The first five atom37 places (N, CA, C, CB, O) and aatype in JSON, in Angstrom:
{
  "aatype": [5, 19, 5, 10, 19, 6, 15, 7, 7, 7, 10, 19, 5, 14, 7, 7, 15, 12, 1, 10, 15, 4, 11, 0, 15, 7, 2, 9, 10, 16, 9, 0, 2, 12, 0, 17, 8, 1, 5, 16, 15, 7, 6, 6, 1, 11, 10, 19, 0, 10, 9, 3, 1, 0, 7, 1, 16, 16, 18, 0, 3, 15, 19, 11, 7, 1, 13, 16, 9, 16, 1, 3, 2, 7, 6, 2, 16, 19, 3, 10, 6, 12, 2, 3, 10, 11, 13, 6, 3, 16, 0, 13, 18, 13, 4, 2, 0, 18, 9, 10, 15, 14, 1, 5, 0, 5, 10, 5, 15, 3, 17, 7, 5, 7, 16, 5, 9, 9, 19, 15, 15],
  "atom_mask": [
    [1, 1, 1, 1, 1],
    [1, 1, 1, 1, 1],
    [1, 1, 1, 1, 1],
    [1, 1, 1, 1, 1],
    [1, 1, 1, 1, 1],
    [1, 1, 1, 1, 1],
    [1, 1, 1, 1, 1],
    [1, 1, 1, 0, 1],
    [1, 1, 1, 0, 1],
    [1, 1, 1, 0, 1],
    [1, 1, 1, 1, 1],
    [1, 1, 1, 1, 1],
    [1, 1, 1, 1, 1],
    [1, 1, 1, 1, 1],
    [1, 1, 1, 0, 1],
    [1, 1, 1, 0, 1],
    [1, 1, 1, 1, 1],
    [1, 1, 1, 1, 1],
    [1, 1, 1, 1, 1],
    [1, 1, 1, 1, 1],
    [1, 1, 1, 1, 1],
    [1, 1, 1, 1, 1],
    [1, 1, 1, 1, 1],
    [1, 1, 1, 1, 1],
    [1, 1, 1, 1, 1],
    [1, 1, 1, 0, 1],
    [1, 1, 1, 1, 1],
    [1, 1, 1, 1, 1],
    [1, 1, 1, 1, 1],
    [1, 1, 1, 1, 1],
    [1, 1, 1, 1, 1],
    [1, 1, 1, 1, 1],
    [1, 1, 1, 1, 1],
    [1, 1, 1, 1, 1],
    [1, 1, 1, 1, 1],
    [1, 1, 1, 1, 1],
    [1, 1, 1, 1, 1],
    [1, 1, 1, 1, 1],
    [1, 1, 1, 1, 1],
    [1, 1, 1, 1, 1],
    [1, 1, 1, 1, 1],
    [1, 1, 1, 0, 1],
    [1, 1, 1, 1, 1],
    [1, 1, 1, 1, 1],
    [1, 1, 1, 1, 1],
    [1, 1, 1, 1, 1],
    [1, 1, 1, 1, 1],
    [1, 1, 1, 1, 1],
    [1, 1, 1, 1, 1],
    [1, 1, 1, 1, 1],
    [1, 1, 1, 1, 1],
    [1, 1, 1, 1, 1],
    [1, 1, 1, 1, 1],
    [1, 1, 1, 1, 1],
    [1, 1, 1, 0, 1],
    [1, 1, 1, 1, 1],
    [1, 1, 1, 1, 1],
    [1, 1, 1, 1, 1],
    [1, 1, 1, 1, 1],
    [1, 1, 1, 1, 1],
    [1, 1, 1, 1, 1],
    [1, 1, 1, 1, 1],
    [1, 1, 1, 1, 1],
    [1, 1, 1, 1, 1],
    [1, 1, 1, 0, 1],
    [1, 1, 1, 1, 1],
    [1, 1, 1, 1, 1],
    [1, 1, 1, 1, 1],
    [1, 1, 1, 1, 1],
    [1, 1, 1, 1, 1],
    [1, 1, 1, 1, 1],
    [1, 1, 1, 1, 1],
    [1, 1, 1, 1, 1],
    [1, 1, 1, 0, 1],
    [1, 1, 1, 1, 1],
    [1, 1, 1, 1, 1],
    [1, 1, 1, 1, 1],
    [1, 1, 1, 1, 1],
    [1, 1, 1, 1, 1],
    [1, 1, 1, 1, 1],
    [1, 1, 1, 1, 1],
    [1, 1, 1, 1, 1],
    [1, 1, 1, 1, 1],
    [1, 1, 1, 1, 1],
    [1, 1, 1, 1, 1],
    [1, 1, 1, 1, 1],
    [1, 1, 1, 1, 1],
    [1, 1, 1, 1, 1],
    [1, 1, 1, 1, 1],
    [1, 1, 1, 1, 1],
    [1, 1, 1, 1, 1],
    [1, 1, 1, 1, 1],
    [1, 1, 1, 1, 1],
    [1, 1, 1, 1, 1],
    [1, 1, 1, 1, 1],
    [1, 1, 1, 1, 1],
    [1, 1, 1, 1, 1],
    [1, 1, 1, 1, 1],
    [1, 1, 1, 1, 1],
    [1, 1, 1, 1, 1],
    [1, 1, 1, 1, 1],
    [1, 1, 1, 1, 1],
    [1, 1, 1, 1, 1],
    [1, 1, 1, 1, 1],
    [1, 1, 1, 1, 1],
    [1, 1, 1, 1, 1],
    [1, 1, 1, 1, 1],
    [1, 1, 1, 1, 1],
    [1, 1, 1, 1, 1],
    [1, 1, 1, 1, 1],
    [1, 1, 1, 1, 1],
    [1, 1, 1, 0, 1],
    [1, 1, 1, 1, 1],
    [1, 1, 1, 0, 1],
    [1, 1, 1, 1, 1],
    [1, 1, 1, 1, 1],
    [1, 1, 1, 1, 1],
    [1, 1, 1, 1, 1],
    [1, 1, 1, 1, 1],
    [1, 1, 1, 1, 1],
    [1, 1, 1, 1, 1]
  ],
  "atom_positions": [
    [[-18.64, -70.37, -16.55], [-19.47, -69.75, -17.59], [-18.86, -68.4, -17.96], [-20.94, -69.59, -17.12], [-18.46, -67.62, -17.09]],
    [[-18.81, -68.14, -19.26], [-18.22, -66.91, -19.77], [-19.32, -65.94, -20.17], [-17.28, -67.2, -20.96], [-20.37, -66.33, -20.69]],
    [[-19.07, -64.67, -19.92], [-20.04, -63.64, -20.27], [-19.32, -62.48, -20.94], [-20.82, -63.16, -19.02], [-18.24, -62.08, -20.5]],
    [[-19.92, -61.94, -21.99], [-19.43, -60.74, -22.64], [-20.45, -59.64, -22.42], [-19.16, -60.99, -24.17], [-21.63, -59.8, -22.74]],
    [[-19.99, -58.53, -21.88], [-20.9, -57.43, -21.58], [-20.42, -56.18, -22.3], [-20.99, -57.18, -20.05], [-19.28, -55.74, -22.12]],
    [[-21.29, -55.63, -23.12], [-20.97, -54.43, -23.89], [-21.46, -53.19, -23.16], [-21.59, -54.49, -25.29], [-22.4, -53.24, -22.37]],
    [[-20.8, -52.09, -23.44], [-21.25, -50.79, -22.95], [-20.99, -49.76, -24.03], [-20.53, -50.41, -21.61], [-20.15, -49.94, -24.92]],
    [[-21.72, -48.68, -23.94], [-21.66, -47.67, -24.98], [-22.87, -47.81, -25.89], [0.0, 0.0, 0.0], [-23.75, -48.63, -25.63]],
    [[-22.9, -47.03, -26.91], [-24.03, -47.04, -27.83], [-25.01, -45.92, -27.51], [0.0, 0.0, 0.0], [-24.89, -45.23, -26.49]],
    [[-25.97, -45.76, -28.41], [-26.96, -44.71, -28.24], [-27.12, -43.89, -29.49], [0.0, 0.0, 0.0], [-26.83, -44.35, -30.6]],
    [[-27.57, -42.68, -29.32], [-27.85, -41.79, -30.44], [-26.68, -40.85, -30.66], [-29.14, -40.99, -30.19], [-26.14, -40.27, -29.71]],
    [[-26.29, -40.69, -31.91], [-25.18, -39.8, -32.25], [-25.5, -39.12, -33.59], [-23.82, -40.58, -32.33], [-26.16, -39.7, -34.45]],
    [[-25.01, -37.92, -33.75], [-25.24, -37.19, -35.0], [-24.23, -37.61, -36.06], [-25.16, -35.68, -34.76], [-23.13, -38.06, -35.73]],
    [[-24.58, -37.49, -37.31], [-23.61, -37.77, -38.38], [-22.34, -36.95, -38.19], [-24.23, -37.47, -39.77], [-22.39, -35.76, -37.87]],
    [[-21.22, -37.61, -38.4], [-19.94, -36.96, -38.19], [-19.43, -37.06, -36.77], [0.0, 0.0, 0.0], [-18.29, -36.68, -36.49]],
    [[-20.26, -37.55, -35.88], [-19.88, -37.67, -34.49], [-19.04, -38.9, -34.2], [0.0, 0.0, 0.0], [-18.7, -39.67, -35.1]],
    [[-18.72, -39.07, -32.93], [-17.89, -40.18, -32.49], [-18.57, -40.92, -31.35], [-16.5, -39.69, -32.05], [-19.4, -40.38, -30.62]],
    [[-18.18, -42.18, -31.21], [-18.7, -42.99, -30.11], [-17.72, -44.12, -29.86], [-20.12, -43.54, -30.43], [-17.01, -44.58, -30.76]],
    [[-17.69, -44.56, -28.63], [-16.81, -45.66, -28.24], [-17.63, -46.78, -27.61], [-15.73, -45.17, -27.25], [-18.45, -46.55, -26.71]],
    [[-17.41, -47.98, -28.1], [-18.01, -49.17, -27.53], [-16.95, -49.95, -26.77], [-18.66, -50.05, -28.63], [-15.8, -50.02, -27.18]],
    [[-17.37, -50.53, -25.66], [-16.46, -51.36, -24.87], [-17.12, -52.7, -24.59], [-16.07, -50.66, -23.56], [-18.35, -52.8, -24.51]],
    [[-16.3, -53.71, -24.45], [-16.8, -55.05, -24.17], [-15.82, -55.74, -23.23], [-17.01, -55.88, -25.48], [-14.61, -55.72, -23.45]],
    [[-16.36, -56.33, -22.19], [-15.51, -57.03, -21.22], [-15.96, -58.48, -21.1], [-15.55, -56.33, -19.85], [-17.15, -58.76, -20.91]],
    [[-15.01, -59.38, -21.2], [-15.27, -60.8, -21.0], [-14.96, -61.15, -19.56], [-14.43, -61.67, -21.97], [-13.94, -60.73, -19.01]],
    [[-15.84, -61.93, -18.97], [-15.63, -62.34, -17.59], [-16.03, -63.8, -17.43], [-16.43, -61.45, -16.62], [-16.72, -64.37, -18.28]],
    [[-15.6, -64.39, -16.34], [-15.91, -65.79, -16.1], [-14.63, -66.6, -16.0], [0.0, 0.0, 0.0], [-13.55, -66.07, -15.75]],
    [[-14.78, -67.89, -16.21], [-13.65, -68.81, -16.08], [-12.91, -68.88, -17.42], [-14.13, -70.22, -15.64], [-13.21, -69.72, -18.26]],
    [[-11.94, -67.99, -17.6], [-11.27, -67.82, -18.89], [-9.79, -68.21, -18.78], [-11.41, -66.37, -19.39], [-9.07, -67.71, -17.91]],
    [[-9.37, -69.09, -19.66], [-7.94, -69.42, -19.74], [-7.22, -68.46, -20.68], [-7.75, -70.87, -20.21], [-6.17, -67.92, -20.35]],
    [[-7.81, -68.26, -21.84], [-7.23, -67.35, -22.82], [-8.29, -66.93, -23.81], [-6.02, -68.0, -23.54], [-9.29, -67.62, -24.0]],
    [[-8.06, -65.79, -24.44], [-8.94, -65.3, -25.48], [-8.13, -65.11, -26.75], [-9.64, -63.98, -25.06], [-7.09, -64.45, -26.73]],
    [[-8.58, -65.69, -27.83], [-7.91, -65.53, -29.11], [-8.47, -64.26, -29.8], [-8.11, -66.81, -30.02], [-8.35, -63.16, -29.25]],
    [[-9.05, -64.42, -30.95], [-9.58, -63.25, -31.65], [-10.74, -62.61, -30.89], [-10.04, -63.64, -33.05], [-11.54, -63.3, -30.25]],
    [[-10.8, -61.29, -30.97], [-11.93, -60.52, -30.46], [-12.41, -59.63, -31.6], [-11.55, -59.67, -29.19], [-11.61, -59.19, -32.43]],
    [[-13.7, -59.38, -31.64], [-14.22, -58.66, -32.8], [-15.5, -57.93, -32.45], [-14.46, -59.62, -33.96], [-16.14, -58.17, -31.43]],
    [[-15.85, -57.03, -33.34], [-17.15, -56.37, -33.3], [-17.85, -56.66, -34.63], [-17.01, -54.82, -33.06], [-17.26, -56.57, -35.71]],
    [[-19.11, -57.02, -34.5], [-19.96, -57.24, -35.66], [-21.15, -56.3, -35.55], [-20.43, -58.73, -35.76], [-21.41, -55.76, -34.47]],
    [[-21.85, -56.11, -36.64], [-23.07, -55.32, -36.57], [-24.14, -55.93, -37.43], [-22.8, -53.88, -36.99], [-23.88, -56.68, -38.38]],
    [[-25.37, -55.59, -37.08], [-26.51, -56.17, -37.77], [-27.63, -55.16, -37.85], [-26.99, -57.45, -37.07], [-27.96, -54.49, -36.86]],
    [[-28.23, -55.04, -39.03], [-29.4, -54.21, -39.21], [-30.6, -55.11, -39.5], [-29.2, -53.16, -40.34], [-30.44, -56.28, -39.84]],
    [[-31.78, -54.55, -39.37], [-32.99, -55.33, -39.54], [-33.03, -55.99, -40.91], [-34.23, -54.45, -39.35], [-32.86, -55.33, -41.94]],
    [[-33.24, -57.28, -40.92], [-33.38, -58.0, -42.18], [-32.08, -58.41, -42.84], [0.0, 0.0, 0.0], [-32.09, -59.01, -43.91]],
    [[-30.97, -58.08, -42.21], [-29.68, -58.42, -42.8], [-28.9, -59.36, -41.88], [-28.87, -57.16, -43.08], [-29.19, -59.48, -40.69]],
    [[-27.91, -60.01, -42.46], [-27.05, -60.87, -41.67], [-26.07, -60.05, -40.84], [-26.28, -61.84, -42.59], [-25.74, -58.91, -41.18]],
    [[-25.62, -60.65, -39.75], [-24.61, -60.01, -38.94], [-23.29, -59.99, -39.73], [-24.44, -60.75, -37.57], [-22.88, -60.98, -40.32]],
    [[-22.64, -58.82, -39.72], [-21.43, -58.66, -40.52], [-20.26, -58.2, -39.65], [-21.66, -57.66, -41.65], [-20.44, -57.46, -38.68]],
    [[-19.08, -58.64, -40.02], [-17.88, -58.25, -39.3], [-17.58, -56.78, -39.54], [-16.7, -59.12, -39.73], [-17.59, -56.31, -40.67]],
    [[-17.3, -56.07, -38.46], [-16.88, -54.67, -38.55], [-15.37, -54.57, -38.37], [-17.61, -53.82, -37.48], [-14.68, -53.94, -39.18]],
    [[-14.87, -55.18, -37.32], [-13.43, -55.12, -37.03], [-13.05, -56.31, -36.18], [-13.05, -53.8, -36.33], [-13.85, -56.81, -35.38]],
    [[-11.82, -56.76, -36.36], [-11.32, -57.92, -35.62], [-9.9, -57.63, -35.17], [-11.37, -59.2, -36.48], [-9.14, -56.95, -35.86]],
    [[-9.53, -58.15, -34.01], [-8.17, -57.98, -33.52], [-7.73, -59.31, -32.91], [-8.08, -56.82, -32.47], [-8.46, -59.91, -32.13]],
    [[-6.53, -59.75, -33.26], [-6.05, -61.0, -32.67], [-5.28, -60.68, -31.39], [-5.17, -61.78, -33.68], [-5.14, -59.53, -31.0]],
    [[-4.79, -61.73, -30.76], [-4.17, -61.53, -29.46], [-2.88, -60.69, -29.57], [-3.87, -62.89, -28.82], [-2.47, -60.03, -28.62]],
    [[-2.27, -60.75, -30.72], [-1.03, -59.99, -30.93], [-1.3, -58.54, -31.33], [-0.19, -60.65, -31.99], [-0.37, -57.74, -31.45]],
    [[-2.57, -58.22, -31.54], [-2.91, -56.85, -31.88], [-3.07, -56.58, -33.36], [0.0, 0.0, 0.0], [-3.26, -55.43, -33.76]],
    [[-2.99, -57.6, -34.15], [-3.19, -57.41, -35.59], [-4.68, -57.22, -35.86], [-2.63, -58.62, -36.42], [-5.52, -57.9, -35.27]],
    [[-5.01, -56.28, -36.74], [-6.4, -55.88, -36.96], [-6.86, -56.09, -38.39], [-6.58, -54.44, -36.58], [-6.06, -56.08, -39.34]],
    [[-8.14, -56.28, -38.52], [-8.82, -56.38, -39.81], [-10.09, -55.54, -39.72], [-9.14, -57.87, -40.19], [-10.79, -55.57, -38.71]],
    [[-10.38, -54.78, -40.78], [-11.55, -53.93, -40.79], [-12.38, -54.17, -42.04], [-11.14, -52.45, -40.7], [-11.85, -54.5, -43.1]],
    [[-13.68, -54.0, -41.91], [-14.55, -53.97, -43.07], [-14.19, -52.72, -43.89], [-16.06, -53.97, -42.67], [-13.83, -51.69, -43.33]],
    [[-14.29, -52.83, -45.19], [-13.93, -51.7, -46.05], [-14.73, -50.44, -45.68], [-14.16, -52.05, -47.51], [-14.22, -49.33, -45.77]],
    [[-15.96, -50.63, -45.28], [-16.85, -49.5, -45.02], [-16.44, -48.68, -43.8], [-18.24, -50.0, -44.83], [-16.9, -47.55, -43.63]],
    [[-15.58, -49.23, -42.95], [-15.21, -48.5, -41.72], [-13.72, -48.17, -41.67], [-15.59, -49.32, -40.49], [-13.27, -47.52, -40.73]],
    [[-12.96, -48.61, -42.64], [-11.52, -48.34, -42.63], [-11.26, -46.84, -42.58], [-10.85, -48.96, -43.88], [-11.86, -46.06, -43.31]],
    [[-10.33, -46.48, -41.7], [-9.99, -45.07, -41.55], [-10.89, -44.32, -40.6], [0.0, 0.0, 0.0], [-10.58, -43.19, -40.21]],
    [[-12.0, -44.92, -40.22], [-12.93, -44.25, -39.29], [-13.03, -44.97, -37.94], [-14.31, -44.16, -39.92], [-13.19, -44.32, -36.91]],
    [[-12.95, -46.3, -37.97], [-13.08, -47.08, -36.75], [-11.72, -47.65, -36.34], [-14.11, -48.23, -36.94], [-10.88, -47.95, -37.19]],
    [[-11.52, -47.79, -35.04], [-10.3, -48.39, -34.51], [-10.66, -49.38, -33.42], [-9.33, -47.3, -33.97], [-11.36, -49.05, -32.47]],
    [[-10.17, -50.6, -33.57], [-10.4, -51.63, -32.57], [-9.13, -51.81, -31.75], [-10.83, -52.97, -33.23], [-8.02, -51.86, -32.29]],
    [[-9.3, -51.91, -30.45], [-8.17, -52.15, -29.55], [-8.59, -53.16, -28.5], [-7.7, -50.82, -28.88], [-9.78, -53.42, -28.3]],
    [[-7.61, -53.74, -27.83], [-7.92, -54.71, -26.77], [-6.9, -54.61, -25.66], [-7.95, -56.14, -27.33], [-5.79, -54.12, -25.84]],
    [[-7.31, -55.08, -24.52], [-6.43, -55.17, -23.36], [-6.47, -56.62, -22.9], [-6.86, -54.18, -22.19], [-7.46, -57.07, -22.33]],
    [[-5.41, -57.34, -23.16], [-5.39, -58.77, -22.84], [-5.42, -59.02, -21.34], [-4.16, -59.42, -23.44], [-5.94, -60.04, -20.89]],
    [[-4.89, -58.11, -20.59], [-4.9, -58.29, -19.14], [-6.28, -58.09, -18.53], [0.0, 0.0, 0.0], [-6.62, -58.71, -17.52]],
    [[-7.07, -57.24, -19.15], [-8.41, -56.94, -18.65], [-9.5, -57.71, -19.4], [-8.68, -55.45, -18.74], [-10.67, -57.65, -19.04]],
    [[-9.11, -58.41, -20.44], [-10.08, -59.14, -21.28], [-11.13, -58.21, -21.86], [-10.76, -60.25, -20.46], [-12.33, -58.5, -21.82]],
    [[-10.68, -57.1, -22.38], [-11.6, -56.14, -22.96], [-11.25, -55.86, -24.42], [-11.58, -54.84, -22.16], [-10.1, -56.0, -24.85]],
    [[-12.25, -55.46, -25.16], [-12.06, -55.0, -26.53], [-12.93, -53.77, -26.73], [-12.42, -56.12, -27.57], [-14.1, -53.75, -26.35]],
    [[-12.35, -52.75, -27.32], [-13.04, -51.5, -27.55], [-13.12, -51.2, -29.05], [-12.33, -50.35, -26.81], [-12.31, -51.67, -29.85]],
    [[-14.12, -50.42, -29.4], [-14.25, -49.96, -30.77], [-14.47, -48.45, -30.74], [-15.43, -50.69, -31.52], [-15.51, -47.97, -30.28]],
    [[-13.49, -47.72, -31.21], [-13.59, -46.27, -31.34], [-14.11, -45.94, -32.72], [-12.23, -45.58, -31.08], [-13.5, -46.32, -33.72]],
    [[-15.23, -45.23, -32.77], [-15.87, -44.94, -34.05], [-15.91, -43.44, -34.27], [-17.29, -45.53, -34.09], [-16.45, -42.7, -33.45]],
    [[-15.35, -43.0, -35.35], [-15.32, -41.59, -35.7], [-16.01, -41.36, -37.04], [-13.88, -41.08, -35.75], [-16.2, -42.28, -37.84]],
    [[-16.38, -40.1, -37.25], [-17.04, -39.73, -38.51], [-18.2, -40.68, -38.82], [-16.03, -39.73, -39.68], [-18.28, -41.24, -39.91]],
    [[-19.06, -40.85, -37.87], [-20.15, -41.8, -38.04], [-21.12, -41.34, -39.12], [-20.9, -42.0, -36.71], [-21.37, -40.14, -39.29]],
    [[-21.63, -42.31, -39.84], [-22.53, -42.05, -40.96], [-23.88, -42.72, -40.7], [-21.92, -42.57, -42.28], [-24.01, -43.6, -39.85]],
    [[-24.88, -42.27, -41.44], [-26.21, -42.86, -41.29], [-26.14, -44.38, -41.42], [-27.18, -42.27, -42.33], [-26.81, -45.11, -40.69]],
    [[-25.35, -44.85, -42.36], [-25.29, -46.29, -42.62], [-24.59, -47.09, -41.54], [-24.6, -46.53, -43.93], [-24.55, -48.32, -41.61]],
    [[-24.03, -46.41, -40.53], [-23.45, -47.12, -39.39], [-24.5, -47.48, -38.36], [-22.36, -46.27, -38.75], [-24.21, -48.19, -37.39]],
    [[-25.71, -47.01, -38.56], [-26.8, -47.36, -37.64], [-27.01, -48.86, -37.65], [-28.11, -46.63, -38.02], [-27.2, -49.46, -38.71]],
    [[-26.97, -49.48, -36.47], [-27.09, -50.94, -36.38], [-27.02, -51.36, -34.92], [-25.98, -51.65, -37.21], [-26.74, -50.56, -34.03]],
    [[-27.27, -52.63, -34.71], [-26.93, -53.25, -33.43], [-25.5, -53.78, -33.55], [-27.95, -54.4, -33.05], [-25.15, -54.45, -34.53]],
    [[-24.68, -53.48, -32.56], [-23.28, -53.88, -32.56], [-23.09, -54.97, -31.5], [-22.35, -52.66, -32.29], [-23.54, -54.86, -30.36]],
    [[-22.4, -56.02, -31.92], [-22.18, -57.18, -31.06], [-20.7, -57.43, -30.86], [-22.86, -58.42, -31.64], [-19.92, -57.41, -31.81]],
    [[-20.33, -57.67, -29.64], [-18.98, -58.08, -29.3], [-18.88, -59.6, -29.46], [-18.59, -57.63, -27.85], [-19.81, -60.33, -29.12]],
    [[-17.74, -60.06, -29.96], [-17.52, -61.49, -30.17], [-16.1, -61.84, -29.75], [-17.77, -61.89, -31.64], [-15.17, -61.08, -30.0]],
    [[-15.95, -62.98, -29.12], [-14.61, -63.41, -28.71], [-14.52, -64.93, -28.76], [-14.27, -62.89, -27.29], [-15.48, -65.63, -28.46]],
    [[-13.35, -65.41, -29.14], [-13.07, -66.85, -29.12], [-12.3, -67.14, -27.83], [-12.25, -67.31, -30.39], [-11.16, -66.71, -27.65]],
    [[-12.98, -67.88, -26.95], [-12.51, -68.03, -25.57], [-12.29, -69.5, -25.24], [-13.52, -67.42, -24.59], [-13.09, -70.37, -25.6]],
    [[-11.2, -69.75, -24.55], [-10.92, -71.09, -24.05], [-11.13, -71.09, -22.54], [-9.46, -71.54, -24.42], [-10.52, -70.32, -21.8]],
    [[-12.0, -71.98, -22.1], [-12.27, -72.14, -20.68], [-11.69, -73.46, -20.21], [-13.79, -72.07, -20.39], [-11.38, -74.32, -21.03]],
    [[-11.54, -73.65, -18.9], [-10.86, -74.84, -18.39], [-11.49, -76.16, -18.82], [-10.83, -74.78, -16.91], [-10.76, -77.13, -19.04]],
    [[-12.79, -76.23, -18.95], [-13.44, -77.5, -19.25], [-13.66, -77.72, -20.74], [-14.76, -77.58, -18.55], [-14.31, -78.69, -21.13]],
    [[-13.12, -76.84, -21.56], [-13.31, -76.98, -23.0], [-12.03, -77.45, -23.66], [-13.77, -75.65, -23.61], [-10.92, -77.1, -23.25]],
    [[-12.2, -78.24, -24.7], [-11.04, -78.74, -25.44], [-10.62, -77.78, -26.54], [-11.34, -80.09, -26.04], [-9.51, -77.9, -27.07]],
    [[-11.49, -76.84, -26.9], [-11.17, -75.91, -27.98], [-11.82, -74.57, -27.72], [-11.62, -76.48, -29.34], [-12.68, -74.42, -26.86]],
    [[-11.39, -73.59, -28.51], [-11.96, -72.25, -28.38], [-13.45, -72.26, -28.72], [-11.21, -71.26, -29.3], [-13.9, -72.98, -29.61]],
    [[-14.17, -71.47, -27.99], [-15.6, -71.34, -28.22], [-15.94, -69.89, -28.54], [-16.41, -71.84, -27.0], [-15.42, -68.97, -27.91]],
    [[-16.81, -69.71, -29.53], [-17.23, -68.36, -29.9], [-18.33, -67.88, -28.97], [-17.7, -68.32, -31.37], [-19.39, -68.51, -28.88]],
    [[-18.08, -66.78, -28.29], [-19.07, -66.2, -27.39], [-19.47, -64.81, -27.89], [-18.52, -66.13, -25.94], [-18.68, -64.11, -28.52]],
    [[-20.71, -64.43, -27.58], [-21.25, -63.16, -28.06], [-21.82, -62.34, -26.9], [-22.33, -63.41, -29.11], [-22.33, -62.87, -25.92]],
    [[-21.72, -61.03, -27.06], [-22.41, -60.15, -26.15], [-23.88, -60.0, -26.55], [0.0, 0.0, 0.0], [-24.32, -60.56, -27.56]],
    [[-24.6, -59.26, -25.76], [-26.04, -59.13, -25.97], [-26.38, -58.11, -27.05], [-26.72, -58.75, -24.68], [-27.51, -58.09, -27.54]],
    [[-25.45, -57.29, -27.42], [-25.65, -56.29, -28.46], [-26.0, -54.93, -27.88], [0.0, 0.0, 0.0], [-26.64, -54.83, -26.83]],
    [[-25.57, -53.9, -28.57], [-25.89, -52.54, -28.18], [-26.2, -51.75, -29.45], [-24.71, -51.88, -27.38], [-25.57, -51.95, -30.49]],
    [[-27.17, -50.87, -29.36], [-27.65, -50.19, -30.55], [-26.98, -48.82, -30.72], [-29.17, -50.03, -30.5], [-26.82, -48.07, -29.76]],
    [[-26.61, -48.54, -31.95], [-26.13, -47.21, -32.32], [-27.06, -46.66, -33.39], [-24.65, -47.25, -32.82], [-27.33, -47.31, -34.4]],
    [[-27.54, -45.47, -33.14], [-28.4, -44.8, -34.11], [-27.71, -43.5, -34.51], [-29.82, -44.52, -33.52], [-27.45, -42.63, -33.68]],
    [[-27.43, -43.4, -35.79], [-26.82, -42.18, -36.32], [-27.93, -41.37, -36.98], [-25.65, -42.49, -37.33], [-28.49, -41.78, -38.0]],
    [[-28.24, -40.24, -36.39], [-29.36, -39.46, -36.87], [-29.17, -37.98, -36.54], [-30.67, -39.98, -36.28], [-28.6, -37.63, -35.5]],
    [[-29.65, -37.14, -37.42], [-29.58, -35.71, -37.16], [-30.89, -35.22, -36.54], [-29.28, -34.94, -38.46], [-31.03, -34.03, -36.25]]
  ]
}
């Protein structure tokens, strides 16, 4: 069984910074794409940033230049460094990874439990 556990989050002032971390654990053969998504009340979950196994990244337009996603393939972790946070970054943030386990024939999308970021003065 695979588990994604996030850490970080909380209250931050506008213009501030915060780092989210996510670690995958369990019976893992390999992890393909890893990503962070966010969701606000009444809205769909949206992609914030994605990183493939080779380190290539994709960002939502709203966070380009402010957020940086990184990963450590040896530790099965993905981090999101967030700078110059804005009110509109307030949301629940979810870690996501496509993971292959020994008993699976294909990659499976797994999610963390979510962590809340509140940007407020």
